[in-house]
C-alpha positions as CSV (number, residue, x, y, z in Angstrom):
1,X,0.0,0.0,0.0
2,X,2.9,2.4,0.7
3,X,4.2,1.9,-2.8
4,X,1.0,3.1,-4.4
5,X,0.9,6.1,-1.9
6,X,4.5,7.0,-2.8
7,X,3.8,6.7,-6.5
8,X,0.8,8.9,-6.2
9,X,2.8,11.5,-4.3
10,X,5.5,11.4,-7.0
11,X,2.9,11.9,-9.8
12,X,1.3,14.8,-7.9
13,X,4.7,16.5,-7.3
14,X,5.5,16.0,-11.0
15,X,2.2,17.6,-12.1
16,X,2.7,20.5,-9.6
17,X,6.2,21.0,-10.8
18,X,5.0,21.2,-14.4
19,X,2.2,23.6,-13.4
20,X,4.4,25.9,-11.3
21,X,7.1,25.9,-14.0
22,X,4.6,26.8,-16.7
23,X,3.2,29.6,-14.7
24,X,6.6,31.0,-13.8
25,X,7.6,30.7,-17.5
26,X,4.7,33.0,-18.5
27,X,5.7,35.7,-16.0
28,X,9.5,35.4,-16.6
29,X,10.2,39.1,-16.5
30,X,8.2,39.6,-13.2
31,X,10.2,40.8,-10.2
32,X,8.3,38.2,-8.0
33,X,9.4,35.3,-10.2
34,X,13.0,36.6,-10.3
35,X,13.0,36.9,-6.5
36,X,11.5,33.4,-5.9
37,X,14.1,31.9,-8.3
38,X,17.0,33.8,-6.7
39,X,16.1,33.4,-3.0
40,X,14.1,30.1,-2.9
41,X,14.8,27.8,-5.8
42,X,18.5,28.6,-6.0
43,X,19.0,28.1,-2.3
44,X,17.1,24.8,-2.3
45,X,19.1,23.6,-5.3
46,X,22.4,24.5,-3.6
47,X,21.4,22.7,-0.4
48,X,20.4,19.6,-2.5
49,X,23.7,19.6,-4.3
50,X,25.7,20.0,-1.1
51,X,23.8,17.1,0.5
52,X,24.6,14.9,-2.5
53,X,28.3,15.7,-2.3
54,X,28.3,15.2,1.5
55,X,26.9,11.7,1.1
56,X,28.7,10.5,-2.1
57,X,32.3,11.3,-1.1
58,X,32.2,9.4,2.3
59,X,30.5,6.4,0.8
60,X,33.1,6.1,-2.0
61,X,36.0,6.6,0.5
62,X,34.7,4.0,3.0
63,X,34.0,1.5,0.2
64,X,37.5,1.9,-1.2
65,X,39.1,1.6,2.3
66,X,37.0,-1.5,3.1
67,X,38.0,-3.0,-0.3
68,X,41.7,-2.5,0.4
69,X,41.4,-4.0,3.9
70,X,39.5,-7.0,2.5
71,X,42.1,-7.8,-0.1
72,X,44.9,-8.4,2.5
73,X,47.7,-9.3,0.0
74,X,49.5,-6.1,-1.2
75,X,50.5,-7.7,-4.5
76,X,46.9,-8.2,-5.5
77,X,46.0,-4.7,-4.5
78,X,47.5,-2.9,-7.6
79,X,45.3,-4.4,-10.3
80,X,42.2,-4.6,-8.1
81,X,42.8,-1.0,-6.9
82,X,42.8,0.5,-10.4
83,X,39.6,-1.4,-11.3
84,X,38.0,-0.4,-8.1
85,X,38.8,3.3,-8.5
86,X,37.6,3.2,-12.1
87,X,34.4,1.5,-11.1
88,X,33.6,3.9,-8.3
89,X,34.4,7.0,-10.3
90,X,32.1,5.7,-13.1
91,X,29.2,4.8,-10.8
92,X,29.6,8.1,-8.9
93,X,29.5,10.1,-12.1
94,X,26.4,8.2,-13.2
95,X,24.7,8.7,-9.8
96,X,25.4,12.4,-9.7
């Protein structure tokens, strides 16, 4: 039941986003729209990006450290390390 409720909330938010974006697009030169964009949407967007960076970097670092510790043998670490770093950089770029 929660899945349907979440899906409904996502669809409602999508429709509201389209409606608000369309209304703001009509009044693009309005001072109100410029202020809302500058002081509300820009701030929320920056907070969202900072939260993503705050979560992604520690997760990648901890995963690499745990992978290094799990290998144990330093000779195997070279090849596995390069593959691991390439894999995590690729997945992080896709995630962002």
